mmCIF file of the N, C-alpha and C atoms, coordinates in Angstrom:
data_MODEL
# 
_entry.id   MODEL 
# 
loop_
_atom_site.group_PDB 
_atom_site.id 
_atom_site.type_symbol 
_atom_site.label_atom_id 
_atom_site.label_alt_id 
_atom_site.label_comp_id 
_atom_site.label_asym_id 
_atom_site.label_entity_id 
_atom_site.label_seq_id 
_atom_site.pdbx_PDB_ins_code 
_atom_site.Cartn_x 
_atom_site.Cartn_y 
_atom_site.Cartn_z 
_atom_site.occupancy 
_atom_site.B_iso_or_equiv 
_atom_site.pdbx_formal_charge 
_atom_site.auth_seq_id 
_atom_site.auth_comp_id 
_atom_site.auth_asym_id 
_atom_site.auth_atom_id 
_atom_site.pdbx_PDB_model_num 
ATOM 1   N N  . MET A 1 1  ? -8.384 -22.938 6.859   1.00 0.00 ? 1  MET A N  1 
ATOM 2   C CA . MET A 1 1  ? -8.695 -22.724 5.256   1.00 0.00 ? 1  MET A CA 1 
ATOM 3   C C  . MET A 1 1  ? -7.759 -21.167 5.348   1.00 0.00 ? 1  MET A C  1 
ATOM 4   N N  . ARG A 1 2  ? -8.924 -20.427 6.187   1.00 0.00 ? 2  ARG A N  1 
ATOM 5   C CA . ARG A 1 2  ? -8.283 -19.041 6.298   1.00 0.00 ? 2  ARG A CA 1 
ATOM 6   C C  . ARG A 1 2  ? -6.559 -18.844 6.140   1.00 0.00 ? 2  ARG A C  1 
ATOM 7   N N  . ALA A 1 3  ? -6.153 -19.289 7.159   1.00 0.00 ? 3  ALA A N  1 
ATOM 8   C CA . ALA A 1 3  ? -4.358 -19.515 7.583   1.00 0.00 ? 3  ALA A CA 1 
ATOM 9   C C  . ALA A 1 3  ? -3.869 -19.662 6.173   1.00 0.00 ? 3  ALA A C  1 
ATOM 10  N N  . ALA A 1 4  ? -4.226 -20.616 5.675   1.00 0.00 ? 4  ALA A N  1 
ATOM 11  C CA . ALA A 1 4  ? -3.865 -21.217 4.612   1.00 0.00 ? 4  ALA A CA 1 
ATOM 12  C C  . ALA A 1 4  ? -3.900 -19.930 3.472   1.00 0.00 ? 4  ALA A C  1 
ATOM 13  N N  . LYS A 1 5  ? -5.280 -19.471 3.268   1.00 0.00 ? 5  LYS A N  1 
ATOM 14  C CA . LYS A 1 5  ? -5.178 -18.362 2.385   1.00 0.00 ? 5  LYS A CA 1 
ATOM 15  C C  . LYS A 1 5  ? -4.127 -17.310 2.639   1.00 0.00 ? 5  LYS A C  1 
ATOM 16  N N  . SER A 1 6  ? -4.354 -16.840 4.057   1.00 0.00 ? 6  SER A N  1 
ATOM 17  C CA . SER A 1 6  ? -3.694 -15.719 4.531   1.00 0.00 ? 6  SER A CA 1 
ATOM 18  C C  . SER A 1 6  ? -2.040 -16.005 4.006   1.00 0.00 ? 6  SER A C  1 
ATOM 19  N N  . ASP A 1 7  ? -1.582 -17.157 4.322   1.00 0.00 ? 7  ASP A N  1 
ATOM 20  C CA . ASP A 1 7  ? -0.307 -17.095 4.065   1.00 0.00 ? 7  ASP A CA 1 
ATOM 21  C C  . ASP A 1 7  ? 0.248  -17.451 2.973   1.00 0.00 ? 7  ASP A C  1 
ATOM 22  N N  . GLU A 1 8  ? -0.836 -17.512 1.792   1.00 0.00 ? 8  GLU A N  1 
ATOM 23  C CA . GLU A 1 8  ? -0.730 -17.653 0.532   1.00 0.00 ? 8  GLU A CA 1 
ATOM 24  C C  . GLU A 1 8  ? -0.620 -16.194 -0.385  1.00 0.00 ? 8  GLU A C  1 
ATOM 25  N N  . ARG A 1 9  ? -1.869 -15.177 0.118   1.00 0.00 ? 9  ARG A N  1 
ATOM 26  C CA . ARG A 1 9  ? -2.205 -13.807 -0.226  1.00 0.00 ? 9  ARG A CA 1 
ATOM 27  C C  . ARG A 1 9  ? -1.521 -12.938 0.442   1.00 0.00 ? 9  ARG A C  1 
ATOM 28  N N  . GLY A 1 10 ? -1.080 -13.655 1.447   1.00 0.00 ? 10 GLY A N  1 
ATOM 29  C CA . GLY A 1 10 ? -1.218 -12.077 2.517   1.00 0.00 ? 10 GLY A CA 1 
ATOM 30  C C  . GLY A 1 10 ? -2.175 -11.881 3.240   1.00 0.00 ? 10 GLY A C  1 
ATOM 31  N N  . GLY A 1 11 ? -2.163 -11.029 4.502   1.00 0.00 ? 11 GLY A N  1 
ATOM 32  C CA . GLY A 1 11 ? -3.619 -10.258 4.972   1.00 0.00 ? 11 GLY A CA 1 
ATOM 33  C C  . GLY A 1 11 ? -3.105 -9.584  5.592   1.00 0.00 ? 11 GLY A C  1 
ATOM 34  N N  . PHE A 1 12 ? -4.302 -8.923  6.219   1.00 0.00 ? 12 PHE A N  1 
ATOM 35  C CA . PHE A 1 12 ? -3.782 -7.554  6.949   1.00 0.00 ? 12 PHE A CA 1 
ATOM 36  C C  . PHE A 1 12 ? -3.571 -7.970  8.699   1.00 0.00 ? 12 PHE A C  1 
ATOM 37  N N  . VAL A 1 13 ? -2.973 -7.281  9.321   1.00 0.00 ? 13 VAL A N  1 
ATOM 38  C CA . VAL A 1 13 ? -2.313 -7.974  10.801  1.00 0.00 ? 13 VAL A CA 1 
ATOM 39  C C  . VAL A 1 13 ? -2.319 -6.644  11.834  1.00 0.00 ? 13 VAL A C  1 
ATOM 40  N N  . GLU A 1 14 ? -2.914 -6.752  12.608  1.00 0.00 ? 14 GLU A N  1 
ATOM 41  C CA . GLU A 1 14 ? -3.557 -5.871  13.627  1.00 0.00 ? 14 GLU A CA 1 
ATOM 42  C C  . GLU A 1 14 ? -4.464 -4.927  13.093  1.00 0.00 ? 14 GLU A C  1 
ATOM 43  N N  . GLY A 1 15 ? -5.504 -5.330  11.947  1.00 0.00 ? 15 GLY A N  1 
ATOM 44  C CA . GLY A 1 15 ? -6.024 -4.219  11.232  1.00 0.00 ? 15 GLY A CA 1 
ATOM 45  C C  . GLY A 1 15 ? -5.748 -2.850  10.861  1.00 0.00 ? 15 GLY A C  1 
ATOM 46  N N  . ILE A 1 16 ? -4.276 -2.917  10.251  1.00 0.00 ? 16 ILE A N  1 
ATOM 47  C CA . ILE A 1 16 ? -3.688 -1.850  9.828   1.00 0.00 ? 16 ILE A CA 1 
ATOM 48  C C  . ILE A 1 16 ? -3.648 -2.196  8.226   1.00 0.00 ? 16 ILE A C  1 
ATOM 49  N N  . VAL A 1 17 ? -4.126 -0.891  7.613   1.00 0.00 ? 17 VAL A N  1 
ATOM 50  C CA . VAL A 1 17 ? -4.542 -0.838  6.412   1.00 0.00 ? 17 VAL A CA 1 
ATOM 51  C C  . VAL A 1 17 ? -3.423 0.407   5.670   1.00 0.00 ? 17 VAL A C  1 
ATOM 52  N N  . LEU A 1 18 ? -3.066 0.015   4.593   1.00 0.00 ? 18 LEU A N  1 
ATOM 53  C CA . LEU A 1 18 ? -2.265 0.984   3.940   1.00 0.00 ? 18 LEU A CA 1 
ATOM 54  C C  . LEU A 1 18 ? -2.954 1.856   3.372   1.00 0.00 ? 18 LEU A C  1 
ATOM 55  N N  . ASP A 1 19 ? -3.014 3.017   3.839   1.00 0.00 ? 19 ASP A N  1 
ATOM 56  C CA . ASP A 1 19 ? -4.104 4.084   3.069   1.00 0.00 ? 19 ASP A CA 1 
ATOM 57  C C  . ASP A 1 19 ? -3.553 4.735   1.680   1.00 0.00 ? 19 ASP A C  1 
ATOM 58  N N  . GLY A 1 20 ? -2.187 4.945   1.724   1.00 0.00 ? 20 GLY A N  1 
ATOM 59  C CA . GLY A 1 20 ? -1.939 5.473   0.396   1.00 0.00 ? 20 GLY A CA 1 
ATOM 60  C C  . GLY A 1 20 ? -0.921 5.626   0.332   1.00 0.00 ? 20 GLY A C  1 
ATOM 61  N N  . VAL A 1 21 ? 0.052  6.097   -0.766  1.00 0.00 ? 21 VAL A N  1 
ATOM 62  C CA . VAL A 1 21 ? 1.789  6.411   -0.690  1.00 0.00 ? 21 VAL A CA 1 
ATOM 63  C C  . VAL A 1 21 ? 1.980  7.491   -1.334  1.00 0.00 ? 21 VAL A C  1 
ATOM 64  N N  . GLU A 1 22 ? 3.274  8.212   -1.344  1.00 0.00 ? 22 GLU A N  1 
ATOM 65  C CA . GLU A 1 22 ? 3.938  9.077   -2.294  1.00 0.00 ? 22 GLU A CA 1 
ATOM 66  C C  . GLU A 1 22 ? 4.837  9.082   -2.690  1.00 0.00 ? 22 GLU A C  1 
ATOM 67  N N  . PRO A 1 23 ? 5.028  9.240   -4.003  1.00 0.00 ? 23 PRO A N  1 
ATOM 68  C CA . PRO A 1 23 ? 6.366  9.027   -4.376  1.00 0.00 ? 23 PRO A CA 1 
ATOM 69  C C  . PRO A 1 23 ? 7.568  9.879   -3.998  1.00 0.00 ? 23 PRO A C  1 
ATOM 70  N N  . THR A 1 24 ? 8.954  9.095   -3.885  1.00 0.00 ? 24 THR A N  1 
ATOM 71  C CA . THR A 1 24 ? 9.969  9.744   -3.542  1.00 0.00 ? 24 THR A CA 1 
ATOM 72  C C  . THR A 1 24 ? 10.586 11.256  -4.550  1.00 0.00 ? 24 THR A C  1 
ATOM 73  N N  . PRO A 1 25 ? 11.290 11.918  -4.290  1.00 0.00 ? 25 PRO A N  1 
ATOM 74  C CA . PRO A 1 25 ? 10.916 13.125  -5.261  1.00 0.00 ? 25 PRO A CA 1 
ATOM 75  C C  . PRO A 1 25 ? 11.618 12.473  -6.310  1.00 0.00 ? 25 PRO A C  1 
ATOM 76  N N  . GLU A 1 26 ? 12.928 11.352  -6.458  1.00 0.00 ? 26 GLU A N  1 
ATOM 77  C CA . GLU A 1 26 ? 13.160 10.852  -7.581  1.00 0.00 ? 26 GLU A CA 1 
ATOM 78  C C  . GLU A 1 26 ? 12.261 10.182  -8.408  1.00 0.00 ? 26 GLU A C  1 
ATOM 79  N N  . HIS A 1 27 ? 11.180 9.453   -8.072  1.00 0.00 ? 27 HIS A N  1 
ATOM 80  C CA . HIS A 1 27 ? 9.782  8.910   -8.790  1.00 0.00 ? 27 HIS A CA 1 
ATOM 81  C C  . HIS A 1 27 ? 8.734  9.722   -9.304  1.00 0.00 ? 27 HIS A C  1 
ATOM 82  N N  . LYS A 1 28 ? 8.701  10.665  -8.633  1.00 0.00 ? 28 LYS A N  1 
ATOM 83  C CA . LYS A 1 28 ? 7.670  11.699  -9.200  1.00 0.00 ? 28 LYS A CA 1 
ATOM 84  C C  . LYS A 1 28 ? 7.440  11.806  -10.883 1.00 0.00 ? 28 LYS A C  1 
ATOM 85  N N  . HIS A 1 29 ? 6.449  11.164  -11.109 1.00 0.00 ? 29 HIS A N  1 
ATOM 86  C CA . HIS A 1 29 ? 5.941  11.979  -12.684 1.00 0.00 ? 29 HIS A CA 1 
ATOM 87  C C  . HIS A 1 29 ? 5.810  13.171  -12.886 1.00 0.00 ? 29 HIS A C  1 
ATOM 88  N N  . ALA A 1 30 ? 6.105  13.604  -13.808 1.00 0.00 ? 30 ALA A N  1 
ATOM 89  C CA . ALA A 1 30 ? 6.128  15.242  -14.523 1.00 0.00 ? 30 ALA A CA 1 
ATOM 90  C C  . ALA A 1 30 ? 4.817  15.528  -14.294 1.00 0.00 ? 30 ALA A C  1 
ATOM 91  N N  . ASP A 1 31 ? 3.244  15.339  -14.292 1.00 0.00 ? 31 ASP A N  1 
ATOM 92  C CA . ASP A 1 31 ? 2.407  15.845  -14.004 1.00 0.00 ? 31 ASP A CA 1 
ATOM 93  C C  . ASP A 1 31 ? 2.123  15.432  -12.074 1.00 0.00 ? 31 ASP A C  1 
ATOM 94  N N  . TRP A 1 32 ? 2.736  14.567  -11.899 1.00 0.00 ? 32 TRP A N  1 
ATOM 95  C CA . TRP A 1 32 ? 1.909  14.554  -10.519 1.00 0.00 ? 32 TRP A CA 1 
ATOM 96  C C  . TRP A 1 32 ? 2.068  15.965  -9.107  1.00 0.00 ? 32 TRP A C  1 
ATOM 97  N N  . GLU A 1 33 ? 1.031  15.696  -8.923  1.00 0.00 ? 33 GLU A N  1 
ATOM 98  C CA . GLU A 1 33 ? 0.434  16.929  -8.093  1.00 0.00 ? 33 GLU A CA 1 
ATOM 99  C C  . GLU A 1 33 ? 0.541  16.770  -6.548  1.00 0.00 ? 33 GLU A C  1 
ATOM 100 N N  . GLU A 1 34 ? 0.744  17.636  -5.427  1.00 0.00 ? 34 GLU A N  1 
ATOM 101 C CA . GLU A 1 34 ? 0.944  17.392  -4.402  1.00 0.00 ? 34 GLU A CA 1 
ATOM 102 C C  . GLU A 1 34 ? -0.931 17.374  -3.488  1.00 0.00 ? 34 GLU A C  1 
ATOM 103 N N  . PRO A 1 35 ? -1.121 16.349  -3.114  1.00 0.00 ? 35 PRO A N  1 
ATOM 104 C CA . PRO A 1 35 ? -2.619 15.952  -2.503  1.00 0.00 ? 35 PRO A CA 1 
ATOM 105 C C  . PRO A 1 35 ? -2.491 17.342  -1.404  1.00 0.00 ? 35 PRO A C  1 
ATOM 106 N N  . GLU A 1 36 ? -4.003 17.419  -1.468  1.00 0.00 ? 36 GLU A N  1 
ATOM 107 C CA . GLU A 1 36 ? -4.367 18.495  -0.319  1.00 0.00 ? 36 GLU A CA 1 
ATOM 108 C C  . GLU A 1 36 ? -4.353 18.138  0.760   1.00 0.00 ? 36 GLU A C  1 
# 
């Protein structure tokens, strides 16, 4: 059952979790601020 759910919805591989993303220069919103 877990394998079917993972195949359908995706899952974590090797415990790697995406912590965040930053926009590329051409995709930054006008009020976007650099993180500290």
